[in-house]
TIMI-2910 file (N, C-alpha, C, CB; in pm, 1 decimal, decimal comma, always signed):
<rs>
+----------+----------+----------+----------+----------+----------+----------+----------+----------+----------+----------+----------+------+
!      n_x !      n_y !      n_z !     ca_x !     ca_y !     ca_z !      c_x !      c_y !      c_z !     cb_x !     cb_y !     cb_z ! resn !
+----------+----------+----------+----------+----------+----------+----------+----------+----------+----------+----------+----------+------+
! -12140,7 !  -2653,3 !  -5402,2 ! -12052,8 !  -2715,6 !  -5299,5 ! -12086,9 !  -2651,8 !  -5165,4 ! -11897,5 !  -2696,3 !  -5334,1 !  Leu !
! -12045,9 !  -2717,9 !  -5058,8 ! -12081,0 !  -2669,7 !  -4926,2 ! -11992,8 !  -2552,3 !  -4880,7 ! -12070,7 !  -2783,3 !  -4826,7 !  Pro !
! -12030,5 !  -2499,2 !  -4764,3 ! -11966,7 !  -2383,2 !  -4711,0 ! -11816,7 !  -2401,0 !  -4682,2 ! -12036,4 !  -2343,7 !  -4588,3 !  Asp !
! -11768,5 !  -2526,3 !  -4672,7 ! -11628,9 !  -2547,9 !  -4651,4 ! -11548,4 !  -2497,3 !  -4774,9 ! -11602,2 !  -2697,9 !  -4623,9 !  Glu !
! -11610,4 !  -2491,8 !  -4888,3 ! -11546,3 !  -2445,6 !  -5013,6 ! -11607,2 !  -2307,4 !  -5051,9 ! -11567,6 !  -2552,8 !  -5132,0 !  Ile !
! -11737,2 !  -2297,6 !  -5064,0 ! -11805,0 !  -2169,3 !  -5097,5 ! -11844,5 !  -2098,1 !  -4970,7 ! -11930,9 !  -2192,6 !  -5186,5 !  Asn !
! -11745,6 !  -2025,3 !  -4915,0 ! -11768,9 !  -1950,7 !  -4790,8 ! -11868,0 !  -1837,0 !  -4822,0 ! -11632,7 !  -1893,8 !  -4730,9 !  Ile !
! -11974,8 !  -1826,0 !  -4754,4 ! -12068,2 !  -1715,3 !  -4781,8 ! -12002,1 !  -1582,5 !  -4774,7 ! -12182,7 !  -1717,5 !  -4686,2 !  Pro !
! -12032,8 !  -1500,3 !  -4880,9 ! -11971,3 !  -1365,3 !  -4886,0 ! -11843,1 !  -1351,8 !  -4967,2 ! -11942,1 !  -1321,3 !  -4748,9 !  Gly !
! -11784,9 !  -1465,6 !  -5006,9 ! -11664,3 !  -1467,3 !  -5084,3 ! -11684,6 !  -1546,4 !  -5215,5 ! -11550,3 !  -1527,0 !  -5001,7 !  Phe !
! -11642,2 !  -1487,0 !  -5324,7 ! -11656,4 !  -1546,7 !  -5454,9 ! -11556,0 !  -1660,1 !  -5470,0 ! -11638,1 !  -1441,9 !  -5565,1 !  Arg !
! -11600,4 !  -1778,7 !  -5512,7 ! -11514,4 !  -1895,3 !  -5528,8 ! -11540,0 !  -1951,9 !  -5673,8 ! -11544,9 !  -2006,0 !  -5413,7 !  Thr !
! -11431,3 !  -1985,8 !  -5743,3 ! -11447,3 !  -2035,0 !  -5879,5 ! -11316,3 !  -2104,7 !  -5922,5 ! -11484,3 !  -1917,4 !  -5977,8 !  Tyr !
! -11318,5 !  -2152,4 !  -6047,1 ! -11191,4 !  -2213,9 !  -6109,1 ! -11153,5 !  -2350,4 !  -6048,9 ! -11068,9 !  -2116,8 !  -6089,4 !  Gly !
! -11250,9 !  -2435,8 !  -6030,8 ! -11219,0 !  -2568,8 !  -5965,0 ! -11126,6 !  -2658,6 !  -6054,3 ! -11354,5 !  -2647,9 !  -5934,3 !  Pro !
! -11030,4 !  -2713,9 !  -5982,4 ! -10941,6 !  -2811,3 !  -6048,6 ! -10933,7 !  -2936,5 !  -5959,5 ! -10796,6 !  -2749,7 !  -6074,0 !  Val !
! -10991,8 !  -3050,8 !  -5997,7 ! -10986,0 !  -3169,4 !  -5920,5 ! -10846,3 !  -3218,5 !  -5896,9 ! -11064,1 !  -3272,4 !  -5984,4 !  Pro !
! -10818,8 !  -3273,3 !  -5779,5 ! -10689,4 !  -3341,0 !  -5758,2 ! -10679,3 !  -3462,8 !  -5844,5 ! -10670,5 !  -3379,9 !  -5611,4 !  Ser !
! -10555,6 !  -3516,0 !  -5859,2 ! -10528,0 !  -3627,3 !  -5944,2 ! -10606,5 !  -3755,5 !  -5901,3 ! -10378,6 !  -3653,1 !  -5944,2 !  Ala !
! -10629,9 !  -3766,5 !  -5766,4 ! -10707,1 !  -3883,6 !  -5719,4 ! -10854,2 !  -3856,4 !  -5704,1 ! -10653,5 !  -3931,5 !  -5588,4 !  Asp !
! -10900,0 !  -3738,3 !  -5744,3 ! -11038,2 !  -3695,1 !  -5736,4 ! -11089,2 !  -3696,4 !  -5596,8 ! -11124,3 !  -3780,0 !  -5821,4 !  Asn !
! -11002,3 !  -3681,9 !  -5498,4 ! -11045,1 !  -3671,6 !  -5353,9 ! -11021,5 !  -3534,0 !  -5300,4 ! -10969,6 !  -3773,4 !  -5265,1 !  Lys !
! -10980,9 !  -3442,6 !  -5388,5 ! -10949,6 !  -3308,8 !  -5346,2 ! -10987,0 !  -3207,7 !  -5454,0 ! -10802,7 !  -3297,9 !  -5311,5 !  Gly !
! -10993,7 !  -3082,6 !  -5415,8 ! -11030,4 !  -2978,0 !  -5513,3 ! -10945,2 !  -2853,5 !  -5484,8 ! -11185,3 !  -2943,5 !  -5505,4 !  Leu !
! -10873,0 !  -2809,4 !  -5593,4 ! -10808,8 !  -2679,8 !  -5586,8 ! -10905,2 !  -2579,1 !  -5650,4 ! -10668,3 !  -2680,6 !  -5659,1 !  Tyr !
! -10903,4 !  -2458,8 !  -5597,3 ! -10983,4 !  -2350,1 !  -5652,0 ! -10933,3 !  -2215,6 !  -5603,7 ! -11129,4 !  -2367,7 !  -5614,7 !  Phe !
! -10984,9 !  -2109,0 !  -5659,9 ! -10948,7 !  -1980,9 !  -5616,0 ! -11067,8 !  -1909,9 !  -5556,9 ! -10889,6 !  -1903,6 !  -5726,9 !  Cys !
! -11033,2 !  -1808,5 !  -5472,6 ! -11133,2 !  -1733,5 !  -5412,4 ! -11078,9 !  -1586,8 !  -5390,1 ! -11177,7 !  -1802,2 !  -5281,1 !  Ser !
! -11176,3 !  -1495,1 !  -5388,9 ! -11138,9 !  -1352,8 !  -5380,4 ! -11149,8 !  -1298,9 !  -5239,9 ! -11225,5 !  -1270,0 !  -5472,2 !  Leu !
! -11042,8 !  -1225,7 !  -5194,0 ! -11042,0 !  -1146,0 !  -5084,9 ! -11081,7 !  -1206,2 !  -4955,7 ! -11118,2 !  -1042,3 !  -5111,0 !  Asn !
! -11045,2 !  -1336,1 !  -4935,0 ! -11072,7 !  -1402,5 !  -4804,9 ! -10981,2 !  -1342,4 !  -4696,9 ! -11050,4 !  -1559,4 !  -4815,2 !  Arg !
! -11022,2 !  -1343,6 !  -4573,5 ! -10938,3 !  -1283,0 !  -4466,1 ! -10799,2 !  -1353,4 !  -4454,8 ! -11013,9 !  -1292,1 !  -4327,7 !  Pro !
! -10786,2 !  -1478,1 !  -4486,3 ! -10660,2 !  -1550,6 !  -4476,1 ! -10572,9 !  -1548,9 !  -4607,6 ! -10691,2 !  -1694,5 !  -4437,2 !  Asp !
! -10623,7 !  -1461,1 !  -4699,8 ! -10552,2 !  -1449,3 !  -4833,9 ! -10427,0 !  -1367,2 !  -4825,1 ! -10644,0 !  -1385,4 !  -4940,6 !  Gly !
! -10344,9 !  -1380,3 !  -4926,6 ! -10216,3 !  -1314,0 !  -4942,1 ! -10236,8 !  -1195,7 !  -5036,7 ! -10106,2 !  -1413,0 !  -4996,2 !  Phe !
! -10338,6 !  -1199,7 !  -5114,6 ! -10367,2 !  -1092,2 !  -5212,0 ! -10511,3 !  -1093,6 !  -5252,8 ! -10279,1 !  -1105,3 !  -5335,7 !  Gly !
! -10528,5 !  -1044,0 !  -5375,7 ! -10665,1 !  -1028,2 !  -5424,3 ! -10736,1 !  -1161,3 !  -5447,1 ! -10664,4 !   -949,2 !  -5552,2 !  Tyr !
! -10657,3 !  -1258,0 !  -5514,0 ! -10713,9 !  -1385,6 !  -5547,1 ! -10612,9 !  -1494,0 !  -5511,5 ! -10753,2 !  -1391,7 !  -5695,9 !  Glu !
! -10650,7 !  -1584,3 !  -5428,1 ! -10566,3 !  -1690,1 !  -5379,3 ! -10614,6 !  -1832,7 !  -5418,7 ! -10557,1 !  -1678,7 !  -5230,4 !  Asp !
! -10521,4 !  -1929,3 !  -5417,8 ! -10550,9 !  -2063,0 !  -5443,1 ! -10574,9 !  -2139,4 !  -5317,9 ! -10445,9 !  -2122,7 !  -5519,7 !  Ile !
! -10682,2 !  -2219,6 !  -5309,5 ! -10717,3 !  -2295,6 !  -5187,8 ! -10727,0 !  -2441,0 !  -5225,7 ! -10851,9 !  -2245,4 !  -5123,6 !  Tyr !
! -10736,7 !  -2529,4 !  -5121,0 ! -10750,4 !  -2669,5 !  -5140,6 ! -10844,6 !  -2725,4 !  -5034,1 ! -10613,9 !  -2738,0 !  -5136,8 !  Tyr !
! -10927,4 !  -2816,4 !  -5079,8 ! -11017,0 !  -2890,0 !  -4980,4 ! -11010,2 !  -3036,7 !  -5021,1 ! -11174,0 !  -2835,2 !  -4981,5 !  Ser !
! -11009,9 !  -3113,9 !  -4918,6 ! -11011,3 !  -3262,4 !  -4938,4 ! -11143,5 !  -3324,1 !  -4899,8 ! -10900,1 !  -3328,9 !  -4856,6 !  Gln !
! -11190,2 !  -3427,9 !  -4977,3 ! -11307,9 !  -3495,1 !  -4945,2 ! -11270,3 !  -3622,9 !  -4859,6 ! -11385,4 !  -3529,9 !  -5075,4 !  Phe !
! -11309,9 !  -3619,4 !  -4730,9 ! -11281,7 !  -3729,2 !  -4644,3 ! -11399,0 !  -3749,2 !  -4543,2 ! -11147,6 !  -3705,1 !  -4571,5 !  Ala !
! -11422,4 !  -3872,4 !  -4506,4 ! -11527,5 !  -3897,7 !  -4409,5 ! -11663,8 !  -3857,0 !  -4463,7 ! -11498,5 !  -3824,1 !  -4280,1 !  Asn !
! -11675,9 !  -3872,4 !  -4592,8 ! -11810,0 !  -3843,7 !  -4664,0 ! -11844,5 !  -3693,2 !  -4663,8 ! -11930,0 !  -3923,2 !  -4592,5 !  Asn !
! -11741,6 !  -3603,3 !  -4651,1 ! -11773,9 !  -3462,6 !  -4658,8 ! -11650,2 !  -3385,8 !  -4697,7 ! -11830,8 !  -3411,4 !  -4526,3 !  Lys !
! -11672,1 !  -3265,4 !  -4744,5 ! -11557,1 !  -3174,5 !  -4780,8 ! -11502,8 !  -3117,2 !  -4650,0 ! -11602,5 !  -3054,6 !  -4881,8 !  Trp !
! -11370,8 !  -3113,4 !  -4640,1 ! -11306,6 !  -3058,7 !  -4526,0 ! -11288,8 !  -2911,9 !  -4538,0 ! -11178,4 !  -3123,4 !  -4503,9 !  Gln !
! -11261,5 !  -2842,8 !  -4430,7 ! -11241,7 !  -2698,3 !  -4438,7 ! -11130,3 !  -2665,4 !  -4539,5 ! -11207,3 !  -2640,4 !  -4298,8 !  Glu !
! -11151,5 !  -2567,6 !  -4621,5 ! -11054,9 !  -2531,5 !  -4724,6 ! -10933,9 !  -2460,8 !  -4662,2 ! -11120,9 !  -2441,5 !  -4831,2 !  Ser !
! -10817,5 !  -2485,8 !  -4719,9 ! -10694,3 !  -2426,6 !  -4673,5 ! -10625,6 !  -2345,3 !  -4782,6 ! -10601,9 !  -2533,9 !  -4622,7 !  Lys !
! -10579,1 !  -2226,9 !  -4747,8 ! -10501,7 !  -2144,0 !  -4833,7 ! -10372,7 !  -2217,8 !  -4854,6 ! -10480,4 !  -2001,8 !  -4775,5 !  Asn !
! -10317,8 !  -2224,4 !  -4983,2 ! -10194,2 !  -2295,4 !  -5014,9 ! -10072,2 !  -2222,4 !  -4975,0 ! -10186,9 !  -2324,1 !  -5157,5 !  Leu !
! -10086,1 !  -2097,0 !  -4921,6 !  -9965,8 !  -2030,7 !  -4865,0 !  -9890,9 !  -1937,0 !  -4954,7 !  -9872,2 !  -2131,3 !  -4821,1 !  Gly !
!  -9792,3 !  -1878,9 !  -4896,0 !  -9716,4 !  -1770,1 !  -4961,6 !  -9621,6 !  -1813,9 !  -5075,6 !  -9635,5 !  -1698,8 !  -4857,7 !  Gly !
!  -9580,3 !  -1939,2 !  -5076,8 !  -9496,8 !  -1981,8 !  -5189,9 !  -9585,3 !  -1983,0 !  -5318,8 !  -9432,7 !  -2126,6 !  -5161,9 !  Ile !
!  -9709,8 !  -2017,6 !  -5305,8 !  -9792,1 !  -2018,4 !  -5423,0 !  -9869,8 !  -1890,8 !  -5446,7 !  -9884,0 !  -2129,6 !  -5415,2 !  Ile !
!  -9927,4 !  -1831,0 !  -5344,3 ! -10006,4 !  -1712,1 !  -5353,4 !  -9918,9 !  -1587,7 !  -5328,6 ! -10122,3 !  -1718,5 !  -5254,3 !  Asn !
!  -9934,5 !  -1488,0 !  -5407,7 !  -9869,9 !  -1361,7 !  -5383,9 !  -9982,9 !  -1253,1 !  -5379,5 !  -9760,4 !  -1331,3 !  -5496,7 !  Asp !
!  -9943,5 !  -1123,1 !  -5384,3 ! -10038,2 !  -1019,0 !  -5360,0 ! -10124,9 !   -991,0 !  -5484,7 !  -9965,4 !   -893,8 !  -5316,0 !  Asp !
! -10108,1 !  -1071,6 !  -5591,3 ! -10193,8 !  -1044,7 !  -5713,1 ! -10300,6 !  -1146,4 !  -5735,1 ! -10109,1 !  -1039,2 !  -5837,9 !  Gly !
! -10319,9 !  -1182,3 !  -5859,1 ! -10415,3 !  -1274,6 !  -5900,1 ! -10345,4 !  -1413,4 !  -5916,1 ! -10482,7 !  -1226,5 !  -6029,4 !  Phe !
! -10401,8 !  -1516,7 !  -5853,7 ! -10345,8 !  -1649,4 !  -5852,6 ! -10455,7 !  -1747,4 !  -5892,9 ! -10286,5 !  -1684,2 !  -5713,2 !  Asn !
! -10434,7 !  -1829,8 !  -5993,2 ! -10539,8 !  -1910,9 !  -6044,7 ! -10488,8 !  -2052,8 !  -6080,2 ! -10601,1 !  -1843,2 !  -6165,8 !  Tyr !
! -10550,6 !  -2155,8 !  -6023,2 ! -10507,6 !  -2295,9 !  -6060,8 ! -10551,5 !  -2329,2 !  -6197,9 ! -10564,1 !  -2401,5 !  -5963,9 !  Pro !
! -10467,0 !  -2384,8 !  -6286,4 ! -10507,9 !  -2418,5 !  -6416,5 ! -10503,2 !  -2567,9 !  -6446,1 ! -10426,2 !  -2346,2 !  -6510,8 !  Ser !
! -10433,1 !  -2646,8 !  -6356,0 ! -10429,9 !  -2791,9 !  -6374,8 ! -10336,9 !  -2860,9 !  -6276,3 ! -10387,6 !  -2824,9 !  -6516,1 !  Gly !
! -10351,6 !  -2984,7 !  -6268,6 ! -10267,3 !  -3069,2 !  -6180,4 ! -10216,0 !  -3188,5 !  -6267,0 ! -10351,1 !  -3121,6 !  -6050,0 !  Ile !
! -10093,2 !  -3226,8 !  -6240,6 ! -10038,7 !  -3344,2 !  -6312,9 ! -10110,3 !  -3469,4 !  -6275,9 !  -9891,0 !  -3361,5 !  -6285,3 !  Ser !
! -10105,8 !  -3575,3 !  -6359,5 ! -10176,8 !  -3694,3 !  -6331,6 ! -10121,6 !  -3767,6 !  -6204,8 ! -10170,8 !  -3783,8 !  -6452,9 !  Ser !
!  -9995,4 !  -3743,0 !  -6164,7 !  -9946,0 !  -3803,0 !  -6044,1 !  -9970,4 !  -3717,4 !  -5919,2 !  -9800,8 !  -3830,2 !  -6059,3 !  Asp !
! -10027,9 !  -3598,4 !  -5947,4 ! -10066,1 !  -3510,9 !  -5827,9 !  -9952,5 !  -3432,6 !  -5776,2 ! -10121,1 !  -3594,1 !  -5712,6 !  Gly !
!  -9831,4 !  -3432,9 !  -5830,2 !  -9713,3 !  -3376,0 !  -5779,9 !  -9680,0 !  -3236,5 !  -5844,1 !  -9602,0 !  -3473,1 !  -5801,6 !  Asn !
!  -9753,8 !  -3199,6 !  -5940,9 !  -9725,2 !  -3063,4 !  -6013,2 !  -9852,7 !  -2995,4 !  -6025,3 !  -9659,2 !  -3078,7 !  -6160,2 !  Thr !
!  -9854,8 !  -2870,8 !  -5977,2 !  -9965,9 !  -2779,1 !  -5988,5 !  -9931,5 !  -2673,2 !  -6095,0 !  -9997,6 !  -2713,0 !  -5850,5 !  Leu !
! -10013,2 !  -2661,3 !  -6196,2 !  -9999,7 !  -2557,9 !  -6297,8 ! -10088,2 !  -2440,3 !  -6258,7 ! -10037,2 !  -2612,0 !  -6439,3 !  Tyr !
! -10032,1 !  -2325,6 !  -6259,4 ! -10110,6 !  -2207,9 !  -6216,1 ! -10074,1 !  -2085,0 !  -6304,6 ! -10083,2 !  -2176,2 !  -6062,5 !  Met !
! -10166,0 !  -1988,1 !  -6297,5 ! -10140,9 !  -1856,4 !  -6358,1 ! -10141,9 !  -1756,0 !  -6244,6 ! -10248,9 !  -1819,6 !  -6469,4 !  Leu !
! -10070,8 !  -1649,6 !  -6262,1 ! -10080,4 !  -1543,3 !  -6172,6 ! -10048,4 !  -1414,9 !  -6243,8 !  -9992,2 !  -1565,1 !  -6056,3 !  Asn !
! -10075,9 !  -1296,1 !  -6185,0 ! -10063,7 !  -1170,5 !  -6256,0 !  -9919,3 !  -1138,1 !  -6297,8 ! -10117,7 !  -1059,7 !  -6170,4 !  Ser !
!  -9823,7 !  -1209,3 !  -6239,9 !  -9684,6 !  -1183,9 !  -6276,3 !  -9612,6 !  -1291,7 !  -6349,2 !  -9610,8 !  -1155,0 !  -6159,6 !  Gly !
!  -9669,6 !  -1412,0 !  -6345,4 !  -9598,9 !  -1526,1 !  -6407,4 !  -9697,2 !  -1637,1 !  -6440,4 !  -9487,4 !  -1580,1 !  -6313,5 !  Arg !
!  -9656,3 !  -1722,0 !  -6539,8 !  -9720,9 !  -1848,1 !  -6559,4 !  -9627,4 !  -1951,7 !  -6490,1 !  -9745,4 !  -1879,1 !  -6715,6 !  Asn !
!  -9667,5 !  -2037,3 !  -6411,7 !  -9580,6 !  -2110,7 !  -6325,5 !  -9617,2 !  -2256,9 !  -6311,4 !  -9579,0 !  -2048,0 !  -6194,4 !  Ala !
!  -9520,4 !  -2330,7 !  -6275,5 !  -9534,0 !  -2471,1 !  -6240,2 !  -9479,7 !  -2484,5 !  -6097,0 !  -9456,8 !  -2566,0 !  -6343,1 !  Val !
!  -9548,2 !  -2555,7 !  -6011,3 !  -9500,7 !  -2579,4 !  -5877,6 !  -9494,7 !  -2727,0 !  -5853,4 !  -9588,7 !  -2511,0 !  -5774,8 !  Leu !
!  -9387,3 !  -2776,0 !  -5802,1 !  -9371,9 !  -2919,5 !  -5770,8 !  -9394,6 !  -2941,1 !  -5621,7 !  -9230,2 !  -2971,8 !  -5812,8 !  Asn !
!  -9476,4 !  -3043,5 !  -5597,5 !  -9506,6 !  -3077,3 !  -5459,7 !  -9410,5 !  -3185,4 !  -5414,5 !  -9653,6 !  -3123,2 !  -5443,8 !  Met !
!  -9360,1 !  -3170,4 !  -5292,2 !  -9267,5 !  -3269,0 !  -5233,1 !  -9343,7 !  -3334,4 !  -5110,9 !  -9126,1 !  -3197,5 !  -5186,5 !  Glu !
!  -9357,0 !  -3462,1 !  -5112,7 !  -9412,7 !  -3533,3 !  -4996,0 !  -9298,9 !  -3589,3 !  -4912,7 !  -9509,3 !  -3647,8 !  -5040,1 !  Thr !
!  -9297,1 !  -3557,0 !  -4784,6 !  -9191,5 !  -3601,1 !  -4699,7 !  -9235,4 !  -3727,4 !  -4617,5 !  -9149,2 !  -3485,5 !  -4606,9 !  His !
!  -9139,1 !  -3799,6 !  -4565,2 !  -9167,8 !  -3919,1 !  -4493,3 !  -9263,7 !  -3899,6 !  -4376,9 !  -9043,0 !  -3976,6 !  -4445,2 !  Lys !
!  -9265,0 !  -3781,7 !  -4315,5 !  -9356,7 !  -3751,6 !  -4205,1 !  -9494,0 !  -3722,8 !  -4253,5 !  -9307,6 !  -3635,9 !  -4124,9 !  Gln !
!  -9519,4 !  -3739,1 !  -4388,7 !  -9652,5 !  -3719,2 !  -4447,8 !  -9685,4 !  -3565,1 !  -4446,0 !  -9763,7 !  -3804,1 !  -4366,7 !  Arg !
!  -9589,9 !  -3479,3 !  -4443,7 !  -9621,5 !  -3344,1 !  -4465,8 !  -9597,1 !  -3309,3 !  -4609,8 !  -9543,6 !  -3256,4 !  -4374,9 !  Thr !
!  -9665,4 !  -3207,7 !  -4655,1 !  -9657,0 !  -3169,4 !  -4795,8 !  -9609,5 !  -3025,2 !  -4806,7 !  -9793,8 !  -3187,2 !  -4866,3 !  Val !
!  -9517,7 !  -3004,2 !  -4898,8 !  -9473,5 !  -2865,9 !  -4921,0 !  -9459,6 !  -2843,5 !  -5070,2 !  -9338,5 !  -2836,0 !  -4847,4 !  Ser !
!  -9461,8 !  -2716,6 !  -5106,1 !  -9451,5 !  -2688,2 !  -5252,0 !  -9309,7 !  -2618,1 !  -5273,3 !  -9578,4 !  -2590,7 !  -5304,1 !  Trp !
!  -9256,6 !  -2649,2 !  -5389,4 !  -9134,2 !  -2578,5 !  -5430,8 !  -9164,3 !  -2438,1 !  -5476,0 !  -9063,7 !  -2653,8 !  -5542,5 !  Ser !
!  -9060,4 !  -2360,9 !  -5496,7 !  -9077,7 !  -2227,4 !  -5549,6 !  -9131,8 !  -2246,2 !  -5695,4 !  -8939,1 !  -2143,4 !  -5544,8 !  Asn !
!  -9208,1 !  -2158,8 !  -5750,2 !  -9261,4 !  -2169,1 !  -5885,5 !  -9153,3 !  -2147,9 !  -5986,7 !  -9372,9 !  -2069,7 !  -5907,5 !  Pro !
!  -9169,4 !  -2223,4 !  -6099,9 !  -9083,6 !  -2210,6 !  -6211,2 !  -9177,2 !  -2159,0 !  -6326,8 !  -9009,1 !  -2349,8 !  -6244,7 !  Asn !
!  -9123,4 !  -2051,5 !  -6396,9 !  -9204,5 !  -1992,5 !  -6504,2 !  -9204,9 !  -2090,3 !  -6623,4 !  -9148,2 !  -1850,0 !  -6547,0 !  Glu !
!  -9315,8 !  -2096,4 !  -6686,2 !  -9332,5 !  -2168,0 !  -6810,4 !  -9306,9 !  -2065,0 !  -6924,9 !  -9478,0 !  -2234,8 !  -6819,8 !  Ile !
!  -9215,6 !  -2089,9 !  -7009,9 !  -9187,6 !  -1999,0 !  -7118,5 !  -9299,4 !  -2021,8 !  -7224,0 !  -9041,0 !  -2023,1 !  -7178,5 !  Lys !
!  -9326,5 !  -1914,2 !  -7296,8 !  -9425,2 !  -1916,6 !  -7399,4 !  -9394,9 !  -2022,3 !  -7507,8 !  -9435,9 !  -1780,3 !  -7460,4 !  Glu !
!  -9498,9 !  -2096,0 !  -7548,1 !  -9482,4 !  -2188,5 !  -7649,1 !  -9570,9 !  -2152,9 !  -7771,0 !  -9511,9 !  -2324,1 !  -7596,3 !  Val !
!  -9516,1 !  -2143,0 !  -7887,4 !  -9590,3 !  -2110,6 !  -8006,8 !  -9608,3 !  -2229,5 !  -8099,4 !  -9522,6 !  -2000,4 !  -8079,3 !  Tyr !
!  -9722,2 !  -2240,7 !  -8153,3 !  -9747,4 !  -2355,0 !  -8245,1 !  -9829,5 !  -2303,4 !  -8360,7 !  -9822,0 !  -2474,9 !  -8172,4 !  Ser !
!  -9820,0 !  -2374,9 !  -8470,0 !  -9904,3 !  -2345,7 !  -8590,1 ! -10041,8 !  -2410,5 !  -8574,5 !  -9835,2 !  -2398,1 !  -8722,0 !  Asp !
! -10062,0 !  -2491,6 !  -8475,2 ! -10187,1 !  -2572,0 !  -8463,1 ! -10273,4 !  -2504,2 !  -8366,3 ! -10161,3 !  -2718,8 !  -8418,8 !  Tyr !
+----------+----------+----------+----------+----------+----------+----------+----------+----------+----------+----------+----------+------+
</rs>
């Protein structure tokens, strides 16, 4: 992927495509705009190219390890792992077309015989 996602000098991995396949969530290590060691970023594909990646902010990223593990089919729920919690974040889209994330909710452990 291009430098908008793979910034030279910073490790980038763990891609999760957005529900509409026009965006990409991923994590990257120790970027200057990070909140901790490993943060979740997002880049959108528009005008035939990947746009500059954006850190998803302090509601999602903390000072530890943050890793995207999936997105719901409607694109409104991000599943993630971090060093202190397994979490679900709900995205709210407002009329002004701004997007914000709710505070994370921990997913309780689920055990199965399968």
